[in-house]
C-alpha positions as a Markdown table, in Angstrom:
| # | Residue | x | y | z |
|---|---|---|---|---|
| 1 | Met | 0.1 | -0.3 | 0.1 |
| 2 | Arg | 1.2 | 3.1 | -1.0 |
| 3 | Gln | 1.6 | 6.1 | 1.6 |
| 4 | Leu | 0.1 | 9.5 | 0.5 |
| 5 | Ile | 2.2 | 12.8 | 1.5 |
| 6 | Val | 1.2 | 16.4 | 1.8 |
| 7 | Ser | 4.2 | 18.4 | 0.9 |
| 8 | Thr | 3.4 | 22.3 | 1.6 |
| 9 | Phe | 4.6 | 25.5 | 2.8 |
| 10 | Leu | 2.2 | 27.4 | 4.9 |
| 11 | Ser | 2.0 | 30.9 | 6.4 |
| 12 | Leu | 0.9 | 31.7 | 9.9 |
| 13 | Asp | -2.7 | 31.7 | 9.4 |
| 14 | Gly | -2.7 | 28.6 | 7.1 |
| 15 | Val | -2.5 | 30.3 | 3.5 |
| 16 | Met | -0.9 | 27.9 | 0.7 |
| 17 | Gln | -1.3 | 30.1 | -2.1 |
| 18 | Ala | 1.3 | 31.1 | -4.7 |
| 19 | Pro | 4.6 | 30.4 | -2.3 |
| 20 | Gly | 7.0 | 30.8 | -4.7 |
| 21 | Gly | 6.2 | 33.9 | -6.9 |
| 22 | Pro | 3.4 | 36.2 | -8.1 |
| 23 | Glu | 2.9 | 34.5 | -11.4 |
| 24 | Glu | 2.3 | 31.4 | -9.5 |
| 25 | Asp | -1.5 | 32.3 | -8.8 |
| 26 | Pro | -2.9 | 35.5 | -8.7 |
| 27 | Ser | -6.4 | 34.2 | -8.8 |
| 28 | Asp | -9.2 | 36.1 | -6.4 |
| 29 | Gly | -6.7 | 39.0 | -6.5 |
| 30 | Phe | -3.9 | 37.2 | -4.6 |
| 31 | Ser | -1.1 | 39.9 | -5.1 |
| 32 | Leu | 1.3 | 38.6 | -2.3 |
| 33 | Gly | 2.6 | 35.5 | -4.0 |
| 34 | Gly | 6.5 | 34.6 | -3.5 |
| 35 | Trp | 5.6 | 35.0 | 0.3 |
| 36 | Thr | 8.3 | 32.2 | 0.6 |
| 37 | His | 11.1 | 33.5 | -0.6 |
| 38 | Pro | 12.8 | 35.6 | 2.1 |
| 39 | Tyr | 12.7 | 32.7 | 4.1 |
| 40 | Phe | 14.3 | 30.2 | 2.0 |
| 41 | Asp | 17.3 | 29.3 | 3.8 |
| 42 | Glu | 19.6 | 26.4 | 3.6 |
| 43 | Gln | 17.8 | 24.6 | 6.7 |
| 44 | Val | 14.2 | 24.5 | 4.7 |
| 45 | Gly | 16.1 | 23.4 | 1.4 |
| 46 | Ala | 17.7 | 20.6 | 3.4 |
| 47 | Phe | 14.2 | 19.8 | 4.6 |
| 48 | Met | 12.7 | 19.8 | 0.8 |
| 49 | Gly | 15.8 | 17.6 | -0.1 |
| 50 | Lys | 15.1 | 15.0 | 2.4 |
| 51 | Thr | 11.4 | 15.3 | 1.1 |
| 52 | Met | 12.4 | 14.2 | -2.4 |
| 53 | Gly | 15.2 | 12.3 | -2.0 |
| 54 | Val | 13.1 | 9.0 | -1.8 |
| 55 | Pro | 11.5 | 7.4 | -4.6 |
| 56 | Phe | 8.0 | 9.2 | -5.1 |
| 57 | Asp | 5.0 | 9.8 | -7.7 |
| 58 | Leu | 3.0 | 13.1 | -8.2 |
| 59 | Leu | -0.5 | 13.3 | -7.5 |
| 60 | Leu | -1.1 | 17.1 | -8.4 |
| 61 | Gly | -4.5 | 19.3 | -9.0 |
| 62 | Arg | -4.8 | 20.6 | -12.9 |
| 63 | Lys | -3.2 | 24.2 | -12.2 |
| 64 | Thr | -0.2 | 23.1 | -10.0 |
| 65 | Tyr | 0.6 | 20.6 | -12.6 |
| 66 | Asp | 0.7 | 23.2 | -15.6 |
| 67 | Ile | 2.7 | 25.1 | -13.5 |
| 68 | Phe | 5.0 | 22.5 | -12.6 |
| 69 | Ala | 4.9 | 21.3 | -16.3 |
| 70 | Ala | 5.6 | 24.7 | -17.4 |
| 71 | Tyr | 9.1 | 24.6 | -16.0 |
| 72 | Trp | 10.4 | 21.9 | -14.7 |
| 73 | Pro | 10.9 | 19.5 | -17.7 |
| 74 | Thr | 13.4 | 22.6 | -19.6 |
| 75 | Ala | 15.0 | 23.8 | -16.3 |
| 76 | Thr | 17.0 | 19.9 | -15.8 |
| 77 | Glu | 19.8 | 21.4 | -14.1 |
| 78 | Glu | 17.9 | 22.9 | -11.1 |
| 79 | Glu | 18.3 | 21.0 | -7.6 |
| 80 | Gly | 14.8 | 18.4 | -7.7 |
| 81 | Ala | 14.5 | 18.6 | -11.5 |
| 82 | Lys | 15.7 | 14.9 | -11.7 |
| 83 | Pro | 13.1 | 13.2 | -9.1 |
| 84 | Leu | 10.4 | 15.7 | -10.3 |
| 85 | Asn | 10.8 | 14.9 | -14.3 |
| 86 | Asp | 11.5 | 11.1 | -13.3 |
| 87 | Ala | 8.3 | 10.6 | -11.3 |
| 88 | Thr | 5.0 | 9.5 | -12.7 |
| 89 | Lys | 2.5 | 12.3 | -12.4 |
| 90 | Tyr | -1.1 | 11.5 | -11.6 |
| 91 | Val | -3.6 | 14.5 | -12.7 |
| 92 | Ala | -6.6 | 15.5 | -11.0 |
| 93 | Ser | -8.8 | 17.5 | -13.6 |
| 94 | Arg | -12.5 | 18.3 | -14.1 |
| 95 | Gly | -11.6 | 18.2 | -18.0 |
| 96 | Arg | -9.6 | 16.1 | -20.3 |
| 97 | Pro | -6.6 | 18.8 | -20.3 |
| 98 | Glu | -3.6 | 17.8 | -22.6 |
| 99 | Leu | -0.4 | 16.3 | -20.2 |
| 100 | Pro | 2.7 | 16.8 | -22.1 |
| 101 | Trp | 5.0 | 16.3 | -19.0 |
| 102 | Glu | 6.4 | 12.9 | -20.1 |
| 103 | Arg | 4.9 | 10.0 | -17.7 |
| 104 | Ser | 1.9 | 12.1 | -17.1 |
| 105 | Gln | -1.7 | 10.3 | -16.7 |
| 106 | Leu | -5.2 | 11.4 | -15.8 |
| 107 | Ile | -7.2 | 10.3 | -13.1 |
| 108 | Glu | -10.2 | 9.2 | -15.0 |
| 109 | Gly | -13.6 | 8.9 | -13.0 |
| 110 | Asp | -14.1 | 10.6 | -9.8 |
| 111 | Val | -10.9 | 11.5 | -8.0 |
| 112 | Val | -11.5 | 10.1 | -4.6 |
| 113 | Ala | -12.1 | 6.4 | -6.2 |
| 114 | Gly | -9.2 | 6.9 | -8.1 |
| 115 | Val | -6.7 | 8.2 | -5.5 |
| 116 | Ala | -8.0 | 5.7 | -3.4 |
| 117 | Ala | -7.4 | 2.7 | -5.9 |
| 118 | Leu | -3.4 | 4.3 | -6.2 |
| 119 | Lys | -3.1 | 4.4 | -3.0 |
| 120 | Gln | -4.1 | 0.5 | -3.3 |
| 121 | Glu | -1.3 | -0.3 | -5.7 |
| 122 | Asp | 3.1 | -1.2 | -5.5 |
| 123 | Gly | 4.8 | 1.5 | -5.6 |
| 124 | Pro | 6.6 | 4.7 | -4.2 |
| 125 | Glu | 5.0 | 7.1 | -2.1 |
| 126 | Leu | 2.5 | 9.8 | -3.8 |
| 127 | Gln | 3.5 | 13.1 | -2.8 |
| 128 | Val | 1.1 | 16.1 | -3.2 |
| 129 | His | 2.7 | 19.3 | -3.9 |
| 130 | Gly | 0.9 | 22.8 | -4.1 |
| 131 | Ser | -2.6 | 21.5 | -5.6 |
| 132 | Ala | -5.0 | 23.4 | -3.0 |
| 133 | Asp | -8.4 | 22.6 | -4.9 |
| 134 | Leu | -7.3 | 18.8 | -5.0 |
| 135 | Leu | -6.2 | 18.9 | -1.1 |
| 136 | Gln | -9.6 | 19.8 | -0.3 |
| 137 | Thr | -10.8 | 16.7 | -1.6 |
| 138 | Leu | -8.5 | 14.6 | -0.2 |
| 139 | Val | -8.3 | 15.9 | 3.4 |
| 140 | Gly | -12.5 | 15.6 | 3.5 |
| 141 | Ala | -11.9 | 11.8 | 2.3 |
| 142 | Gly | -9.5 | 11.2 | 4.9 |
| 143 | Leu | -7.1 | 9.7 | 2.7 |
| 144 | Ile | -3.7 | 11.4 | 3.8 |
| 145 | Asp | -1.4 | 9.4 | 5.6 |
| 146 | Glu | 1.3 | 12.6 | 6.4 |
| 147 | Tyr | 1.5 | 16.2 | 6.6 |
| 148 | Arg | 5.0 | 18.1 | 6.0 |
| 149 | Leu | 4.5 | 21.2 | 6.4 |
| 150 | Leu | 6.7 | 23.9 | 6.4 |
| 151 | Ile | 5.2 | 26.9 | 8.2 |
| 152 | Phe | 6.9 | 30.4 | 7.7 |
| 153 | Pro | 6.7 | 33.6 | 10.1 |
| 154 | Val | 4.2 | 35.8 | 8.1 |
| 155 | Val | 0.6 | 36.5 | 7.9 |
| 156 | Leu | -0.8 | 36.8 | 4.4 |
| 157 | Gly | -4.5 | 37.3 | 5.4 |
| 158 | Ser | -6.3 | 36.2 | 2.7 |
| 159 | Gly | -5.8 | 33.3 | 0.2 |
| 160 | Lys | -6.3 | 29.5 | -0.1 |
| 161 | Arg | -5.8 | 27.9 | 2.9 |
| 162 | Leu | -4.8 | 23.9 | 3.7 |
| 163 | Phe | -7.9 | 23.2 | 5.8 |
| 164 | Gly | -10.5 | 25.4 | 3.7 |
| 165 | Asp | -14.0 | 25.8 | 5.2 |
| 166 | Gly | -15.3 | 22.2 | 5.8 |
| 167 | Ala | -13.1 | 20.5 | 6.4 |
| 168 | Val | -13.0 | 17.3 | 8.3 |
| 169 | Pro | -12.0 | 17.3 | 12.0 |
| 170 | Val | -9.4 | 15.1 | 12.8 |
| 171 | Gly | -6.4 | 14.7 | 15.3 |
| 172 | Leu | -3.1 | 15.1 | 14.2 |
| 173 | Arg | 0.3 | 13.8 | 16.1 |
| 174 | Leu | 3.3 | 15.7 | 15.4 |
| 175 | Val | 6.7 | 13.0 | 14.6 |
| 176 | Asp | 9.1 | 15.5 | 14.2 |
| 177 | Ser | 9.9 | 19.6 | 14.1 |
| 178 | Ala | 12.9 | 21.5 | 13.3 |
| 179 | Thr | 13.2 | 25.3 | 13.4 |
| 180 | Ser | 15.2 | 26.9 | 10.6 |
| 181 | Gly | 17.6 | 30.3 | 10.9 |
| 182 | Ser | 15.1 | 32.1 | 9.2 |
| 183 | Gly | 12.1 | 31.0 | 11.6 |
| 184 | Ala | 10.8 | 28.4 | 9.3 |
| 185 | Leu | 9.4 | 25.6 | 11.2 |
| 186 | Met | 9.4 | 22.5 | 9.4 |
| 187 | Thr | 6.9 | 20.2 | 10.7 |
| 188 | Thr | 5.7 | 16.2 | 10.1 |
| 189 | Tyr | 2.3 | 15.2 | 11.3 |
| 190 | Arg | 0.3 | 12.0 | 11.1 |
| 191 | Pro | -3.8 | 11.6 | 11.5 |
| 192 | Ala | -4.4 | 10.6 | 15.2 |
| 193 | Gly | -7.9 | 9.5 | 15.2 |
| 194 | Glu | -11.2 | 11.9 | 16.4 |
| 195 | Val | -10.7 | 15.1 | 18.0 |
| 196 | Arg | -10.3 | 14.8 | 21.5 |
| 197 | Thr | -11.7 | 17.0 | 23.6 |
| 198 | Gly | -12.3 | 17.8 | 27.2 |
| 199 | Ser | -12.7 | 20.6 | 30.2 |
| 200 | Phe | -11.1 | 22.6 | 32.3 |
| 201 | Ala | -14.0 | 23.4 | 34.4 |
């Protein structure tokens, strides 16, 4: 059985939209794209290198696929390019887009059923990068096995969030954490069952 791993950048208020640059995703008037850049130091790079230093395939929403496919096939000398280009890319889309990036496959039919079937196959872990809309579906369906969250010391106020309105309540267990020199928190969480409640009364 394959593990489904979310790897994403978050602001302190939970926004994940356009972390890499202004042009990534300006939808809904988002104007703060590129907000991770000032904090992306050697330790953050090492965390990402570890995440991408194991065999993996990619599970991507259509918009993130288009962003990646426009850049990585021709950026072969960039760090991280080879594992991304070598990975099989499973793409969730409501339409039938052309998928020109090598080793790309469209998930046919219902996304939840398609991803659940992929998890049952033999193969490397499935990593989700970006893909805010797809993540709402995966979170709601309880399909995620691990969250690798890089939390940056910035509040954005608006934008697409990892845990959007209607997210299914779930407890999480912290299994690893570190802090970079720039103040970014590098954390790994796994689902830990239902939310536990109590009272101090």
